[in-house]
C-alpha positions in Angstrom: 41.5 -126.0 92.5 42.3 -129.5 91.3 39.5 -131.7 90.2 38.8 -134.8 92.3 38.8 -138.3 91.2 36.3 -139.0 88.4 35.6 -135.3 87.8 38.2 -135.2 85.0 37.0 -136.6 81.7 39.2 -139.2 80.0 38.7 -139.1 76.2 39.3 -142.5 74.6 39.9 -142.5 70.9 39.1 -145.6 68.9 40.0 -145.7 65.2 37.7 -148.2 63.5 38.3 -149.9 60.2 36.8 -153.3 59.1 37.0 -154.9 62.6 33.3 -155.8 63.2 34.3 -159.2 64.4 36.5 -157.8 67.3 34.9 -154.4 67.9 32.3 -155.5 70.6 35.1 -157.0 72.7 37.0 -153.7 72.5 34.1 -151.5 73.3 32.8 -153.6 76.2 36.3 -153.4 77.8 36.2 -149.6 77.6 32.6 -149.3 78.8 33.4 -151.6 81.8 36.3 -149.4 83.1 36.3 -148.8 86.8 37.0 -145.2 85.8 33.6 -144.2 84.4 33.9 -140.6 83.5 34.8 -141.3 79.9 34.0 -139.9 76.5 34.5 -142.6 73.9 35.2 -141.3 70.4 34.6 -143.9 67.8 36.0 -142.8 64.4 34.7 -145.1 61.6 37.4 -144.7 59.0 35.4 -145.7 55.9 34.8 -149.3 56.9 33.3 -151.5 54.3 32.1 -154.2 56.7 29.6 -153.9 59.6 31.8 -151.8 61.8 30.0 -148.5 61.3 26.7 -150.2 62.3 28.3 -151.7 65.4 29.5 -148.2 66.4 26.0 -146.7 66.0 24.4 -149.5 67.9 26.7 -149.1 70.8 26.2 -145.3 70.8 22.5 -145.9 71.3 23.2 -147.9 74.4 25.6 -145.6 76.1 25.6 -141.8 76.0 29.3 -141.6 76.6 29.9 -142.8 73.0 30.2 -140.4 70.1 30.6 -141.7 66.6 32.2 -140.0 63.6 31.9 -141.5 60.2 34.5 -140.5 57.6 36.0 -141.5 54.3 39.0 -143.8 54.6 42.1 -141.9 55.3 44.2 -144.1 57.6 44.6 -144.5 61.3 46.5 -141.1 61.6 43.5 -139.2 60.2 41.1 -141.2 62.4 43.0 -140.4 65.5 43.3 -136.7 64.5 39.5 -136.6 64.3 39.3 -137.8 67.8 41.9 -135.3 69.0 40.0 -132.5 67.3 36.7 -133.4 68.9 37.8 -134.5 72.4 36.7 -132.5 75.4 39.0 -134.1 78.0 42.5 -133.2 79.0 43.3 -136.9 79.6 43.5 -138.8 76.3 43.8 -142.5 75.6 43.7 -144.5 72.4 42.6 -148.1 71.9 42.9 -150.0 68.7 39.6 -151.5 67.7 40.8 -155.1 67.6 42.5 -154.9 71.1 41.0 -154.6 74.5 41.9 -153.2 78.0 41.8 -154.4 81.5 39.0 -153.0 83.7 41.3 -150.9 85.9 43.7 -149.6 83.2 42.5 -146.0 83.1 41.9 -145.7 86.8 45.5 -146.9 87.6 47.1 -144.6 85.0 44.9 -141.6 86.1 45.8 -142.2 89.7 49.5 -142.5 88.9 49.4 -139.1 87.0 47.5 -137.5 89.9 50.2 -138.6 92.3 52.8 -137.0 90.0 51.3 -133.7 88.7 54.5 -132.8 86.8 54.0 -135.9 84.6 52.0 -135.7 81.4 52.2 -139.3 80.1 51.1 -142.4 81.9 52.4 -145.7 80.5 51.2 -149.2 81.3 52.7 -152.6 80.5 50.7 -154.9 78.2 49.9 -158.4 77.1 50.6 -159.8 73.6 47.5 -161.8 72.6 46.8 -164.2 69.8 43.7 -166.4 69.3 45.1 -169.0 71.7 47.8 -167.3 73.8 48.3 -164.5 76.2 51.8 -163.5 77.0 52.6 -160.8 79.6 55.5 -158.6 78.3 58.5 -158.4 80.6 61.2 -155.8 80.8 64.8 -157.1 81.0 65.8 -154.1 83.1 63.3 -152.5 85.6 61.8 -149.2 84.7 61.8 -146.5 87.3 58.7 -146.2 89.5 59.5 -142.5 90.0 58.8 -139.7 87.6 60.6 -140.3 84.3 62.4 -137.5 82.3 61.8 -137.0 78.6 65.2 -138.3 77.8 64.7 -141.4 79.8 61.3 -142.0 78.2 63.0 -141.9 74.8 65.7 -144.3 76.0 63.0 -146.7 77.2 61.1 -146.4 74.0 64.1 -146.8 71.7 66.1 -149.4 73.7 63.2 -151.9 73.2 65.0 -155.1 73.9 65.6 -154.0 77.5 62.3 -152.2 78.0 59.8 -154.2 75.9 56.9 -153.3 78.2 57.2 -149.5 77.6 57.3 -149.0 73.8 56.3 -145.8 72.0 52.8 -146.9 70.8 49.8 -144.8 71.6 47.6 -147.6 72.9 49.2 -148.4 76.3 49.3 -144.7 77.4 47.2 -141.9 78.9 48.3 -138.5 77.8 47.6 -135.2 79.5 47.0 -132.9 76.5 45.9 -129.3 77.1 44.0 -127.7 74.3 47.0 -125.6 73.5 48.9 -128.6 72.4 48.8 -128.7 68.6 50.8 -131.9 67.9 48.9 -134.3 65.6 49.5 -137.6 63.9 51.2 -137.2 60.6 48.6 -138.3 58.1 51.2 -138.9 55.4 52.8 -141.6 57.5 51.0 -144.9 57.2 53.3 -147.0 59.4 54.9 -145.9 62.6 52.6 -142.9 63.0 52.2 -143.4 66.7 55.9 -143.8 67.3 56.5 -140.4 65.5 53.6 -138.8 67.5 55.1 -140.0 70.8 58.6 -138.7 69.9 57.3 -135.3 68.7 55.3 -134.9 71.9 57.9 -136.1 74.3 61.0 -134.4 72.8 59.6 -131.1 71.7 57.4 -130.7 74.8 60.1 -132.0 77.2 57.3 -134.2 78.7 57.8 -136.3 81.9 56.1 -139.6 82.4 55.2 -142.3 84.9 55.0 -146.1 84.5 52.6 -148.7 85.9 54.5 -152.0 85.8 51.3 -154.1 85.3 50.1 -155.5 82.0 46.8 -153.7 81.5 46.5 -153.5 77.7 45.8 -156.5 75.5 47.6 -156.1 72.1 45.9 -158.6 69.8 48.0 -159.9 66.9 45.7 -160.9 64.0 47.3 -163.2 61.4 46.0 -161.0 58.6 47.6 -157.9 60.2 51.0 -159.5 60.6 51.4 -159.8 56.9 51.3 -156.0 56.4 53.8 -155.5 59.2 56.2 -157.8 57.5 56.0 -156.0 54.1 58.9 -154.2 52.4 56.9 -151.0 52.1 56.2 -151.1 55.9 59.9 -151.4 56.8 61.0 -148.7 54.4 58.4 -146.2 55.8 59.5 -147.1 59.3 63.1 -146.3 58.4 62.0 -142.8 57.3 60.2 -142.4 60.7 63.3 -143.2 62.7 65.4 -140.8 60.6 62.9 -138.1 61.6 63.2 -139.1 65.3 67.0 -139.0 65.0 66.7 -135.5 63.7 64.4 -134.5 66.6 66.8 -135.9 69.1 69.7 -133.9 67.6 67.7 -130.7 67.4 66.6 -130.8 71.0 69.9 -131.6 72.6 69.8 -135.4 72.9 72.3 -136.3 70.2 74.0 -138.7 72.7 71.1 -141.1 72.4 70.4 -140.5 68.7 72.3 -143.7 67.9 69.3 -145.6 69.3 67.1 -144.3 66.5 69.7 -145.0 63.9 70.0 -148.5 65.2 66.3 -149.0 64.4 67.0 -147.8 60.8 69.5 -150.6 60.5 67.1 -153.1 62.0 64.3 -152.3 59.7 66.7 -152.1 56.7 67.8 -155.7 57.5 64.1 -156.9 57.7 63.4 -155.2 54.4 66.6 -156.7 52.8 65.5 -160.2 54.0 62.0 -159.8 52.6 63.2 -158.3 49.3 65.6 -161.2 48.8 62.8 -163.6 49.5 60.6 -161.8 46.9 63.4 -161.5 44.3 63.4 -157.7 44.5 67.1 -157.3 44.0 67.1 -153.6 43.5 65.6 -153.0 47.0 67.9 -155.7 48.5 70.9 -153.7 47.3 69.5 -150.4 48.6 68.8 -152.0 52.0 72.3 -153.4 52.2 73.5 -149.8 51.7 71.2 -148.6 54.5 72.5 -151.4 56.8 76.1 -150.3 56.2 75.2 -146.7 56.9 73.8 -147.5 60.4 75.8 -150.6 61.2 78.0 -149.1 63.9 74.9 -147.7 65.6 73.2 -151.1 65.5 76.3 -152.7 67.0 76.3 -150.2 69.8 72.6 -150.9 70.4 72.8 -154.6 70.3 76.2 -155.5 71.8 74.4 -157.8 74.3 72.5 -159.6 71.5 75.1 -161.3 69.2 72.5 -163.3 67.4 70.9 -160.2 66.1 74.3 -158.8 64.9 75.1 -162.1 63.1 71.8 -161.9 61.2 72.8 -158.4 59.9 76.4 -159.6 59.0 74.8 -162.5 57.2 72.8 -160.2 54.9 75.8 -158.0 54.2 77.8 -161.1 53.1 75.1 -162.1 50.5 74.8 -161.0 46.9 71.5 -160.7 45.0 71.5 -164.4 44.2 71.5 -165.3 47.9 75.2 -166.4 47.7 77.9 -165.3 50.0 80.1 -162.5 48.7 
């Protein structure tokens, strides 16, 4: 017999690292969900600020909160602690500097109940800064019906058209039976949730549903944007998309693998731009080679965005002194 509304536990995993300034806002938004049957797994990943104390204080106030303190190992290891200790089949993840709308989990849960063959619920989101809130819009509408694994990968990888879908963990509710052994790769420091999503969807042939309402608030901190723009970040992301390309080929989706290769070209161009700026000419030359390898795929992905293509052509025409070849 299927469980009724609110009988199912939703396990919400929150990786925590040095975010004491933002953590109360995040936790209050989870505690104030209209779906109340939650277990909230706070994984303090070796914070050196007051974050661990904040976690413990919140746990004293609400019995739904469980706190795990561990040595710093990165967001993948923190999420894996949550996956190991969860008791619910329904699993969400919220980054500790973000927050969620009060009805996010009730809407995603209801959408999954209405489509029992689906195992991933996806919501649209806001992009927030200290002074702005921007609802993310899709250029092309996403199906309101059940979505195949292949189409979910198309939505996730064709990001310019389907910006409100993405492959991050935080705007989703997963149905994960205890038999599912997929975990976040703890060796991957950037793009770990993109790889987790692809592994789960492609290897499990998972179906999904989409709620076209912005329900998650993705907060862009100025200090976190610096890390996202780093050369190392881009190079690691290239490796992630090469693994996703391999997955697509292995599971019979080679016809859309060019989308993953297009991301390799994009991140190579970003790394090339940054390395030229920093005077890292060896990396610049290597990234030019990566761009050339995946250029045809990038052209196919971005034929509707000529300004993006021109930026890549511009990098290919430059030498290590920033002069045109």
